[in-house]
N, C-alpha and C positions, 0 to 999 in steps of 0.2 A: 380590510387589510391582509390577508395570511401569513400564518408562520414562515417567516423568507428561508429557516436553515432545514436542510435535509441529511439524510444519511450517503454520504459517499465514496465510491468506490476508489482510491486514487490511486497511480503508480508511485513506484518508489519515487521519482524525480519528482513527481508534485506533494511525495511525501517531504522531503527534503526540505523542499522550496517552503512546504509549513512550517516546520523543525526551524529554520531560520529565521524567520518572520515570528515564531513565540520566540527566539532569543533576543532577537529587533527589541519587539515590545515590552519585554518582561527588562530587558537594560535601563530600556529608556525608564519605565516605571521607577527602579530604584535612582537611578541617577536625579532624576527631578525628584525627587527628595534633597537632593545638595542645591535646589534656587530659593528655598525659603531661607536657609543658612547664607546664603553669598546676598540677598536682599538687605537680611538684616545685618551683615556685617557690614555693608556699603552704608546702611541707613546710618549705623552708629559711627564711621568712617563722618562720612558728612556733617550729623551733628557734631563731629569733633572738630571739625574745620570751621562749620557756623562758630563755632563757641570762642574758637580761638582768633577768628576777625574779632566779633564783640567786645573781646576784654583787653584788645590792642590797645597800648597805651594807657591801661586800668582803670578805664571809660563804664565797665560793667561793673567790677568793682568796688565803686563809690559810689556806685546808688547803695544806700544803707533802706532798714525797713521803715514804711510808714512817709517817707519820703515821696513829694512830690511826683520823680520821675515813675515811679513803680507806679503810682495810679496812673499815669498817662498813659503806662503801657499796656496796663490791662482795659484802658479802653480804645487801646489804638486800633486798628485792624485785626496787625496781629498780635495782638496781647485777644480779642473774639475770638479766632480761630485758633488758639490756643486753649484758652476755655471749653469750645467746643470742640476740642479733639480731649482735652478731659471728661469730658459731659460722657462721649462716644465710648472713651475707655473703658470707664465706669460702670456704663451699663450691660459693656460686654463683661465684665468680670460677676455679674448677679447670674442668680441659680434662675436656672429655668423648672417649672414646679409644674407638672401636669398629670393630671386626677392625685392630687395631695401625695406625689412623688416628686423627687428634686433628682432630676435627670442631669444634672452637671451644670456647667455654668454657658453662658450662650456662647463666649466666643467657642468653647470645645464643641458645642452643637453646630455651628458656621463652619468653622473649620474642618471638621469632621463630614459635614454634608458637602463640601467641597474637596476636598480631597477622596471619596470616595465616588464621586461625578466622577471625577480628571480620573480615577482607577478603571472606573466601570467602562469610561472611552477606549482605555487603551485595551480594553476587552473584545472591545466590539469593532473597534476600528480593523479594515481590512481583511474579515474573516471572510466576506462571500457572503457566498448561500452553505459553506460547510460546518454541519453542527459537534461535528470533532473536535475544529479549530477552535470555534466557540469556546465549546467545555474545556480544551486542555488552554487556553487563553486566562480562562477565569485564574487557570488552578497554578499558571506561571508566575501568570502579574502578580496573586495574592503573595506567595512565594517571597517576592524579587522584596515584599517589605519587612519578611523577617531581621533579616541585620537591621534594620533600624527599628524595628520593634523593641527587641534584642539589648540593641545600644540605648533606648530609653528609659528601660529595666536598672541597668547600668547602675550601683552608687558608688563607687572606689574611681575609676574610670570611666570617666561620661565625658569623652569629646563633644555631646550638646551641648552639656549643660555649662560647658566651659566656654564652646562659642558662644551662646547665651549669655555670659555670665551670670549663671544660674546656678542653681544648685538640684541635685537630684530629684529631690520633694518635689519641686517645680516645676519638673520636665516629664516626671511622673506623672501627672496627668491627661499629658499629650499621649502615653503609653496605652491608655485606660483606653484616650479616643481610636487609636492606632490597631488595636486589635480587635475592640467590635468591626471595623470596619476591615480586616481581614478574615474576620471569622465569616463575615456576610459575604465574601468574593470567592472563601472554600465550600459555605454551605451553595450555594449557588454550580461551585463546578461538583460536590456530590449529588446534588439532586439531577444534574444534566447527565452525568452518567449513570445512575440508578434510573432516571428514565429511557436511555439507552438502554439497558439491559432487559427492563419492563418488555420495553418494544422488539424482544428481539428474543422473548421468553427466556434469558439467561442468567436471569438473579441468584439462583442458590448456586448454579454452578461455576459463577463469577466470583460471587463474594467466602465462596467457598478458599479461592486461591489464592496464595500469600500477599501480590501486591495488590487486589483491591482489599483482599479484606484490611489488610495495612493504613490504607486510608479510609477504611470506616471508621478502623477503630480512633486512629488520628481528628475525626471530625467528632466522635463520641467524646475522646479525651478535650479538644475544645468548646464543645457545648458544655463541660463540666465544667472547664475554666470558667467558661463565660456568666455560666447559672449562677455558681457560687461569688460571683464577683459581684452578682445583685447585691442593692444597698440592703434590702431587707433578709437577706442570708448573710449576708457579712457581717450584717449585725447580730440576728441570731449565734452565729458561731466563725469568729475570723480565726479561727481552729483549723475546721471545714475548708476556707476558703484558702488560705496564705498553704496548707499542707498542699491539699490539689494543687496549688496555683504551681509552687515547687514542683511537684513530681513527673503534672504534663508538661512544663516548658524544658523539663532533664529529657522525657522519652519521645515530645515530638520532633525536634531533628533528626534520629537513626531512625524511626518510625518512617519518616519523608522521607529521609536519602535512598530508602529500598525501595520504597514505595516510587517514588518520583524517577521520569529516565532524562536522560541526557541531563540539562543546562539546567534544570531544577536544581540538583542537587549539588549546587555550588551558592544559593543561597541559604542550605541549612547548614552546612558546614561553615558558613561565616558568623552567622548568627549564633553557631554553637562552639568556633575560639573563641567572639569575646565575650561569653558570658562563663567561660571554663578563664579565660583571662582574670577578668572582674572578681573570679571567686578565688583563684589561687592571688590574688592581691589583695584581698579580705582576709583570707585564710595566716597571708603574713602578717598583715598588719594588727589581727589579733594577740592581743595579750593577758594570761592570767597570773591574776596578780590575789592579794588577801585583799577578803574585804571583811569590813563589820553590819551584822544586818542588827538593828534595833525596832522595836514598836515606840510611834511617838503616843507618851501617855495620851488617854481622853481622846485618843483619832485614831482610826481604820490606816492612819498610817504608816509606812516604815519610812526609816531612813537606812540608808547604802553608802559606807562610805568603803573607800576604793581606794588604794594606794597605786597612785602610777609612777613606773621608771624614772626615772631622769629624763634620760635619752629623748622621751615621749611627752615630758612636760611642756615644751616648747610649746606645740600644736594644740594642747589646751588652755593655754592661756592667751593666745594672743585674741580668739574673739569671746564676748559674752554669748550668751542663748542658745548655746551647740549642743548636740545631742550625741547620747552613743548607744547602739546596740549590746544590751546584756543578755548574755546567755548562759546557762551552768554547764562548765564540765563535767566529765564523765565521772569525775573522784568525789567531787560534791553531789550529785543525781544520787549515786552509792546510800550518801548518810543520810538521804530526803526521806526514804522510807514510803518512796511512788510505788504505785501499783509497775509490771511489768509494760504494760502499752503506755501509760505517762511517761516510764521512763524513755520508750521507745520517740514517742513526740517531744518528747524536750531538745532529740536531737536535733528539730527542726522550727525550734523556739529561737526566738534575737530578739527582743520586744525593745523599741525602742523609750531612752530616758532623758530627760531636758539636764543637763546638767545643773545642780544648784548652786554649789559654790566650790570653788576651788581653794585652798591652802595653800600656796606656791614656794612656802620654807619645807613644809613636812611632804605635800605631792599628794596629799588627801583629796579626794573628788567625792563631793556628794551629792548622790541621787535621793529624790521623794519619790517614792511609788503609795499608791493607794490599793491594800488589799481590795481585791475584788475576784472574781470567780473564777479569773482566766487561770490556765494551767500554770503558767509562770508566776503571777506572785501567789499563787494557791502555794504553790510548793518552798516558795523562800519564806512565806509565814510559817511553812511546816519544820522549813530549817532553823529559824528561831524556837520556836517552842514553849516553853513555860519556863526559857530565860530570861530571866529580868535585866541581866547582863548585858545582853544582847547573842550573839554567835557569829563564830568566824570562823571564815568559809571560803573559799576562792572561788573568785567568781571569772567568767572571760568577757572583756572589756573590745569592743572595735569601734573607733575613731578616732575622730571629733568628726561630725556631719552638722548639715544646716544649711540655710540662710544666710546666714547672719555672716557669711564671710561673703555677700553680695550685697549685704545691705550698704546705701550712700550714708557715706559720713553727718550720723547724727550729732555729732558733737560740734560741728562746724558750724558755719557761717550760711548752710543751703536750710535749713529750718531755723523756722525762730519759735515753736509751739510742739511741744513732743505729749502725746496723751497716749498711754498703755494702761493698757485695760486686763485684768488677769482676773478668769475666776478657779477655786479652787487649787489645785496642782499646778494650774496654770501658769501660778505664782513664780516656778520654778524657773521657765525662762524667763518672764517680765521681769522678777527684780532683780536678776545679774544687770540687765540692760539697765535698769533703772536707774542701780546704783553707781556701771560704768557712765550712765550718761549725768548724771547728778554730779560725778568727782570730775569728771574733764570742762564738761559744757562754762563750768563758773570762769574758765581761764581762754578757753578756747570762742566762748561763743555767749558771754555772758548776759544780754538780754533778751536770750529767748528763757521760755517758760514752758516747764515739764511736770505732770502732773500723773501719776499714779493711782490706779483705780483698784484699787482685792476685792474681791466678793468672794467671801467663806461663808461653809456653814455654817459656822460653830467655830468660836474662838481657841482654841485645842489648836486648830487646824490649819490656825498663823503660828503657832508655836516652833514651825523647826529652822525659821533661818533666827533663831532668837540664840545667843551666846551669855546667857547667865541674866543678862537682861534685857526690857523689852523697849527702851526706852531709844533705841535707835529708830525702831520702826514706828508704837504709837507719838512720839513727839516730832518726826517730820511730818510739818500742816502742809508737804506736797504730797502726802501718801495718804488717801484713806479707806479702811477699810469697813468692810460690811458683813452685817451678820444677815445669811438667808436664810436658814432654816433649808430646806427642800425649794426652795423658787427655782433653782435653776438643773435641779437634781436628774441626772442622764444616767444611761448606761454607765459611764464610763466615772460619774458622781456618786454611784450610790454605795453604802454601805454594806458590806457583809453582816452577818450576823454573827456574830465571836461564836455560837453552839451548832452551827452549820458545820456541814464535809469532818465532824468528828477530831477536829481540829485539839482541841480542847484548846484553846486559847483566848486567854483572859485580857482585858486591853481596860486597864485603870481609864475608872470614869471622871477620874479627878484632873484638871488645866493645869500648867503649869501655876503657883502662884504668885509671877510674878506679872500675868495676864489678868488684868481685871476688864471683864466683861463690860462695865459698866463705860467702858471709856472707847468702845467700838461706836460705829450704826449701825445700833440693833433694824435694821429694815432691810429692802428689797432697793438698791442702789436704782437710783432714776435717769439710766441712761441717757434719755433723751436730754434731761436736763445736763447732766455734766456736760453733752457734748454740746448745747448751745452755750451754755457759759461761755465755754472754752474756747468755739469757735466767734463767738460776738464781736471780740474785740479783737485789733489788729486785722482787718479786712486785710491787709495787704500779703498777708506772714504764709508763708509757705507752713504746712503741716501735715509732719507725721504721723498717724496711727498703729499701733500694734494691738494685737493681740491674743490671751492666750488663753485658752476654758471652754467650756460645755458651746456644742453647736449653736441649741437656744439663744447663747447672751452671743456668740462673735457677731449673729447672723438680724436683731437688732439690734446690735451698737451700728453697721455697718448700713441697716437701713436709716439711723439717726441722723450719720456723715454724709449720706448720699445726698439729703435734701441740700445740705451747705455745697455739694462738688454742686448740682444742680444750680446752682446759685453762684456759680463762678470759683467757689474756694480753690484752692491748689492744694491737693492732699495725695500724697502718700501714704498707701496701705499695704499692713502684711497682719496676717490672719494665719499662725503657728497653729498646725494638726495633725494628727495623727491618723486620722481616717483610715485613711492607706495603710 
């Protein structure tokens, strides 16, 4: 069967009918994005009704862990179905590896393919044999996804995260999926137009006109955006990815607005409005506060202590494990001595740092950063310089953000076992959670078991949570610290040599006197044994597992936990990661 589409000469009435069809299918494509949200809200409402029915008369509340009732429920048809659904959900959350590269989680791949197929259907249906109708349909259907794409990227005001009871970190992975789908459709749109120009021999003539040139520039920009987002290039230079992403995201709407005619313009206007609203909200929410920076002796770590104004303090106090975005304001950049190029690049640098601790009386918020080769930490290290007492400079803080606002109640009766695993500075997320859970669980759920495993490269890396004495950490039988050397070392765990970058920074090689290295487990943590020992008891217990650390550690831990999920265990899993 031959190619069904042809170049047609249409009269004014036929062109008007084509325009109406384009607008109709684009609106359908945009509104269909609301269907998954509506389905989820209905599911959540139904789950609430079922839970309400089960707890009438206190029947479900009366069931205690290890009771025969829980075992009967697990072995029932409903329990078997629940176990199967948990195994499927876990399988969907695993990474897809192809040719040694990780392409995302299975649910991302499956949903991405299904959504692309649906949009492709909307691009083709009703186009007849009109080649230009098909070409324009690909463009306008892709544009109809722009508002959703920009909504998925929002940090401060994200209605999709609110609807799914999620956070911007969790919905951001769908932003990546939709970005590739949109790019695929627009690439076809551009290819079909280029073929049209070739067939009529007007390539140079058309591409030197403003409207086609804007379209070509837009597709080149999107190609750069998606190329720099690839894992290998992102790991090579996150700065290039981030700056390219920001610049193209702002340039696309105005370029497409003047490139597109009629209905397509409304979608890029919507996208630009939601992006601008979010940025304005984030700008208002950002505060510039005095900060103290100092190196942690014997390590490549820096401690950053910022003083939060009293009106904002309650937001930081509410949840442990939150993070903020830190940036260096103009005045501090001037005193840092960075080059002109880096001075401008710092305008686009907003690095996430987990809140390691918060002093509610003084309002001091502590962040811990590892000195790396990135522009932000290099500049912060330069600001500290050779001052042994640290440096006092203003820094800009935006937040707090994080998934912790949507966590289930870890201290209530919902979980009977909680395992927390940290690698390196990942303890800035895990340790506050551990302290919070340990403090409250004795009253709310005293039968629950809590354990924390912390892998550090050397003893000095565990000194930052200590105030005067290490007893509170080393004497805690539920907190195990392991010295791993370079076992889990990755790009985000690698120490930058002191003689690099001509910064003249010398870190003392001694560790705090109150930390005796012989009290640590001087070996790599056997995560398989840790998981098996933790899961072997309490077969009816629901388990929460949270990890923050190098990607290799989180991946290995998930594999060991997954073996127990296959056996039917009920596990809630969270991996805190700033990979994007």
